[in-house]
Each structure stands twice: as structure tokens, then as C-alpha cells.
C-alpha positions in Angstrom: 0.6 41.9 -17.2 0.7 38.1 -16.0 1.6 35.8 -18.7 -1.6 34.1 -18.0 -3.4 37.4 -19.1 -1.0 38.3 -21.7 -1.7 34.6 -23.4 -5.8 35.1 -23.2 -5.8 38.7 -24.6 -3.1 37.6 -27.5 -5.8 34.8 -28.4 -8.6 37.0 -28.4 -7.1 39.7 -30.1 -6.4 37.4 -32.6 -9.8 36.2 -33.2 -11.1 39.9 -33.6 -10.5 39.7 -37.1 -13.1 37.4 -37.9 -16.7 36.8 -37.0 -16.2 34.0 -33.7 -20.0 33.1 -34.0 -19.0 31.9 -37.7 -18.4 28.0 -37.5 -14.5 27.4 -37.8 -13.3 26.3 -40.9 -10.1 24.0 -39.2 -9.7 22.7 -35.5 -8.0 25.5 -33.6 -7.6 25.8 -29.9 -8.6 29.3 -28.6 -8.1 29.5 -24.9 -5.3 26.9 -22.9 -5.2 27.5 -19.1 -3.5 25.6 -15.9 -6.3 24.9 -13.7 -3.7 22.6 -11.6 -6.0 19.1 -11.7 -8.9 20.8 -9.7 -12.8 21.3 -10.7 -13.2 25.1 -9.1 -10.2 26.3 -11.3 -11.4 24.7 -13.5 -15.1 26.1 -13.3 -13.0 29.6 -13.2 -10.9 29.0 -16.1 -13.9 27.8 -18.4 -15.9 31.3 -17.0 -13.1 33.3 -18.6 -13.3 31.5 -21.8 -16.8 31.9 -22.0 -16.7 35.6 -21.2 -14.2 35.9 -24.4 -15.4 33.5 -27.3 -19.0 33.5 -28.2 -18.2 30.0 -29.9 -16.9 27.3 -28.4 -17.2 23.9 -29.6 -15.2 21.6 -27.4 -13.3 21.8 -24.4 -10.9 18.7 -23.6 -9.7 19.0 -20.0 -6.6 16.9 -18.6 -9.3 15.0 -16.2 -12.7 14.5 -15.4 -13.2 16.8 -12.1 -11.7 19.8 -14.5 -14.0 18.8 -17.4 -17.0 18.4 -14.8 -16.2 22.0 -13.7 -15.9 23.3 -17.4 -19.4 21.7 -18.2 -21.1 23.2 -15.0 -19.4 26.8 -16.1 -21.2 26.3 -19.4 -24.8 25.1 -18.2 -24.6 28.5 -15.5 -24.3 30.6 -18.3 -26.8 29.0 -20.3 -24.2 27.9 -23.3 -25.4 24.7 -25.6 -23.8 22.2 -28.1 -20.3 22.5 -26.5 -18.7 18.9 -26.6 -16.8 17.6 -23.2 -13.7 15.1 -23.2 -11.6 14.2 -20.3 -9.3 11.8 -19.0 -9.5 9.4 -15.8 -12.6 7.8 -16.6 -13.2 6.2 -12.6 -16.5 4.3 -12.1 -18.2 7.0 -9.9 -16.9 10.0 -11.6 -15.9 10.1 -15.5 -17.5 7.2 -16.4 -21.0 7.7 -15.0 -20.5 11.3 -16.5 -20.5 9.8 -20.0 -23.2 7.3 -18.8 -25.6 10.6 -17.7 -24.7 12.9 -21.0 -22.6 15.5 -19.0 -19.5 14.4 -21.1 -18.8 13.1 -24.5 -15.8 10.9 -23.6 -13.6 10.0 -21.0 -10.4 8.0 -21.4 -9.1 5.9 -18.6 -5.9 6.7 -16.6 -5.0 3.2 -14.9 -4.0 3.9 -11.0 -1.4 0.9 -11.2 -2.2 0.1 -8.0 -2.9 -3.8 -7.8 -0.2 -3.9 -10.5 2.3 -2.2 -8.2 1.5 -4.3 -5.1 2.2 -7.5 -7.3 5.4 -6.1 -8.7 6.3 -4.8 -5.2 5.9 -8.9 -3.7 7.7 -10.1 -6.8 10.7 -7.4 -6.4 10.9 -8.6 -2.7 11.1 -11.9 -3.6 14.2 -11.3 -5.6 12.1 -11.7 -8.9 13.5 -9.1 -12.1 10.9 -6.6 -13.3 11.0 -4.4 -16.0 12.6 -0.8 -14.9 9.2 0.7 -16.7 5.9 -1.0 -16.7 3.5 1.2 -19.3 -0.2 0.3 -18.4 -3.0 0.4 -21.1 -6.3 2.4 -21.3 -9.8 2.6 -22.2 -11.7 5.0 -24.3 -15.6 5.9 -23.1 -18.0 7.2 -25.2 -21.6 7.4 -25.3 -21.7 4.4 -27.9 -19.3 2.1 -26.0 -19.7 3.4 -22.1 -22.5 0.2 -21.6 -20.1 -2.5 -23.1 -17.1 -1.2 -21.0 -15.3 0.9 -23.1 -12.7 0.7 -26.3 -9.7 -1.0 -24.7 -6.2 0.7 -26.1 -3.5 -2.2 -25.5 -0.1 -1.4 -24.5 3.4 -3.8 -23.4 3.1 -3.3 -20.1 -0.6 -4.7 -19.5 0.8 -8.0 -20.9 4.2 -8.0 -19.4 2.4 -7.7 -15.8 -0.1 -10.9 -17.1 2.6 -12.7 -18.1 4.9 -12.3 -14.6 2.0 -13.4 -12.5 1.7 -16.7 -14.5 5.4 -17.3 -14.1 5.5 -16.4 -10.7 2.4 -17.2 -9.4 4.0 -19.0 -6.2 5.3 -16.1 -4.7 1.9 -14.3 -5.7 0.0 -16.2 -3.0 -0.9 -15.5 0.5 1.6 -16.6 3.1 1.5 -17.2 7.2 5.0 -16.2 7.7 6.6 -14.4 11.0 8.7 -12.1 8.2 6.6 -9.4 7.3 7.8 -6.9 4.4 7.1 -3.7 5.1 6.1 -1.4 2.2 5.9 2.4 2.7 3.5 5.0 0.3 3.4 8.6 -0.1 0.9 9.7 -1.8 1.2 13.2 -3.6 -2.5 13.9 -2.2 -5.8 12.8 -1.3 -7.7 15.5 -2.2 -7.9 14.5 -5.5 -10.4 11.4 -6.5 -8.2 9.5 -8.9 -5.6 9.7 -6.0 -8.2 8.1 -3.3 -8.4 5.2 -5.7 -5.3 4.5 -6.4 -4.4 4.2 -2.7 -7.8 2.3 -2.2 -6.8 0.0 -5.4 -3.6 -0.2 -3.3 -5.1 -1.5 -0.3 -7.3 -3.5 -1.6 -4.7 -5.7 -3.6 -2.0 -5.5 -0.2 -4.7 -7.0 1.9 -4.8 -10.5 -0.4 -1.1 -10.7 1.2 -1.2 -11.0 4.8 3.2 -11.2 4.2 2.7 -7.6 3.2 2.2 -4.5 5.5 1.3 -1.3 3.7 2.2 2.1 5.6 0.7 5.0 3.9 1.3 8.8 4.3 -0.4 11.8 2.5 1.9 14.6 1.5 -1.1 17.2 1.1 0.5 18.2 -2.1 3.7 19.6 -0.3 6.8 18.3 -2.2 9.0 19.1 1.5 6.8 16.6 3.2 6.9 13.8 0.3 11.0 14.3 0.5 10.6 13.5 4.3 8.3 10.8 3.8 10.9 9.1 1.8 13.5 9.8 4.6 11.0 8.6 7.4 10.6 5.4 5.5 14.4 5.0 5.3 14.7 5.4 9.2 11.8 3.3 9.6 13.8 0.5 8.1 11.1 -0.2 5.4 11.7 -2.8 2.9 10.0 -0.9 -0.2 9.1 2.3 -1.0 6.3 3.3 -3.4 5.9 7.4 -4.3 3.9 9.1 -6.7 5.8 12.1 -6.7 4.3 15.6 -7.1 6.9 16.9 -8.9 9.7 15.1 -11.1 12.9 16.4 -9.9 12.6 17.7 -6.5 12.3 13.9 -5.1 15.3 12.8 -6.9 17.7 13.3 -4.3 15.6 11.3 -1.3 14.8 8.6 -3.8 18.5 8.2 -4.3 19.0 8.5 -0.5 16.5 5.4 -0.3 18.2 3.5 -2.9 21.9 4.4 -1.7 20.3 1.7 1.7 19.1 -0.7 -0.6 15.5 0.0 -0.5 13.7 -0.8 -4.2 11.7 2.3 -5.0 8.8 1.8 -7.2 7.3 5.0 -8.8 3.7 5.6 -9.7 1.8 7.8 -12.0 4.5 10.5 -12.8 8.3 9.8 -13.5 11.0 10.4 -11.4 13.5 13.3 -12.8 16.3 10.6 -13.0 16.8 6.9 -13.8 17.8 5.8 -10.0 14.8 4.1 -9.5 13.6 0.1 -9.2 10.7 0.0 -11.4 7.9 2.6 -12.6 4.5 1.9 -13.2 1.5 3.8 -14.8 -0.4 5.0 -17.4 0.5 5.9 -21.3 -0.4 9.5 -21.1 0.8 10.6 -24.7 -1.5 7.9 -25.9 -4.3 8.8 -23.6 -3.8 12.3 -25.2 -3.9 11.2 -28.5 -6.9 9.0 -28.0 -8.7 12.0 -26.2 -7.6 14.3 -29.5 -8.9 11.5 -31.8 -12.2 11.9 -30.2 -12.5 15.6 -30.5 -11.0 15.0 -34.4 -14.0 12.8 -34.5 -16.7 14.6 -32.7 -16.3 18.1 -34.3 -15.7 16.8 -37.9 -12.2 18.1 -38.3 -13.4 22.2 -37.5 -14.4 23.4 -34.6 -12.6 25.8 -31.6 -11.5 24.0 -28.8 -10.5 25.3 -25.2 -7.9 23.0 -23.3 -8.2 23.1 -19.3 -4.8 21.5 -18.5 -3.3 20.2 -15.0 -0.2 20.9 -13.5 2.0 21.8 -16.4 5.6 21.2 -14.2 4.0 17.3 -14.4 4.7 15.2 -16.7 1.2 13.8 -16.7 -0.1 17.1 -18.1 2.7 17.6 -20.5 2.4 14.7 -22.4 -1.6 14.7 -22.3 -1.0 18.3 -23.8 1.5 16.6 -26.5 -0.5 13.8 -27.2 -3.7 15.9 -27.5 -2.5 17.9 -30.1 -1.3 15.0 -31.9 -4.6 12.8 -32.2 -6.4 15.8 -32.6 -3.9 16.3 -36.3 -3.2 20.3 -34.5 0.4 21.6 -35.4 3.0 21.5 -32.9 3.1 21.4 -29.3 1.3 24.5 -28.8 1.2 27.4 -26.3 0.4 26.9 -22.7 0.5 29.2 -20.1 
């Protein structure tokens, strides 16, 4: 029996001693599955949950595609009354799902693309920037989606605003014979959020003729991403941007780049070492807490929850899981598979 099958068996067996159709007396997570950020996987895992649990009150998914996949599974099974909470809040995806009543809420995960380009330009101009820039978020529900959601402030957003104001002279289009080349290695372009990140990077870089952005798609392959970084070093880029597939495996390649004096700006997922120039990303613990607080409000402190996780070897998934349990008032970190 696989570990994932065993977990579902144990969770289901634990519920055999009570009436699954009866209202829950507290919040509890009855089913947990890793759907690896994929909509189809989210749908498949939700189908498994629906088959085992006659009563499900809410689905929390670590991104909106998986939440949408879960919604489709419930709709196909004619299971009504289930609330859905996701993460990402892309305008064409999660925010639209809330507007259309598909999701009850989504929490923004900022791409950091525009901020990363401006910070890169400041770094190349010799400006000292913080090692960690953690950006704020927004919560979108039916009540506030028309007003642009409810913001949750973060220090990183204020820091970027201050740096932009203080060093505005460096953040202007410049016609020059010297062009700084930036190499960007993206984990995959098979996820809408990452497509949006690259679009944000590209849009901001086009504001500056003094920058050239070179994009590479690792196609969800860690070995390809390591190769990208080494290729950027060989090509003599002036700065490397990378959104890691996994935290630990890229450390040696990044260290080789840093040893050559090339700054490395990490986006989204943290590197498994402190050997980087700057990290730009969302606060996944805060995002998880916000989603947990929404779940608590939607269910009034009582209900059975399905958690559909992203890739649990990645820091965003781990932190969204931990934050959710804290925000919902659930004990401990919970069981994952």
C-alpha cells in the first residue's frame, strides 16, 4: 500500500465511527493530497475525496487552477454546498472565478516581476538592496472583489517604493552603447502564474533600453535549470534571475555564478542557501493565514476541509500549508502526503 493510499485509508477509517453527513462540531481537515500545482491533478484528487467523504464543506487549494479542478469535480458529481478557496488571484483566472461565483475567495500571490527588474537595475548601478523583499498580498471575496480586494501590507512593498523614489535617476530609460544583459530561468511555462511572472518581467524590462532580458524555460526539469545558470555564466550575462523548481538542487550552480561576480536575484521559491544577492517573493505564510481566516469565517468555525496542496518539496506549498492551519485555528502543521 502506498503512503498516499494509506493516508486516505486512515483518514477515512477515522471517520467511520461517526455520521459523515452530520454537521462537524469543529474545523477539521479530512483529506490532504499533493496535486503538484496542476488543475487536472486537483480534479483527480477531489474526485477521490468526494468518493470517500459524503460531506465536504470547504476545499482549500494552494493555487487557483487546483481549486478550479476541484470545483469541476464537485460539479460533475452534483455535490453542492462546498466552498472553494484558492491562491494566486490572477485577473483572468482566480479573480474572475470569484466574480463568477466559482470560488468563494482567492488570495493574491504577487509575481514580483516588475519589482525584480527594478531591483536588478539598481543592483547593476551599484545600489545596495535588501537581501529579502517580501511583498504584500490581497484577499478577494465576493464582498470586495469589485473594489479590488482587501490589501494585506508587507514591509517589502514599502521598501521597493522607497528605493524607487530615492533612486529614480537610475530607473529611467537610457540610450547607451552599454546594455546590461539579464538571464532569467523560469521553472516552467506550463502554469498560468509563471506565464504571468515572465510577462511582468518582460513588460518592465521593455521600459529600459539599457536592459536586455534573455528568457529560458526549464520545463519543470531541475537539470535543465542548472544548465541554464551555467550557460548564463558562460554567456557573460550581468545578472541572473531564477525562480527555482526546488530549493536545494540549484545551490552549486548559483554559487558558481556568484563566484564569477554575477549577482543572482531569486524569485518566488527560496534558494536552499544564503548565497544569493536578493530574494523577491510573496509571504506564503501570510497568504496561507489569510486563506485560513477566510475558511474560518465561511464555515463559522465548523466544517470538514479538503486541502489540495502544491508540490510539497517547494517552500511556497509548505508555507501555505502551515499558514492555513494557523489562520484557521487548526492544531499543529497537519499530515501531508
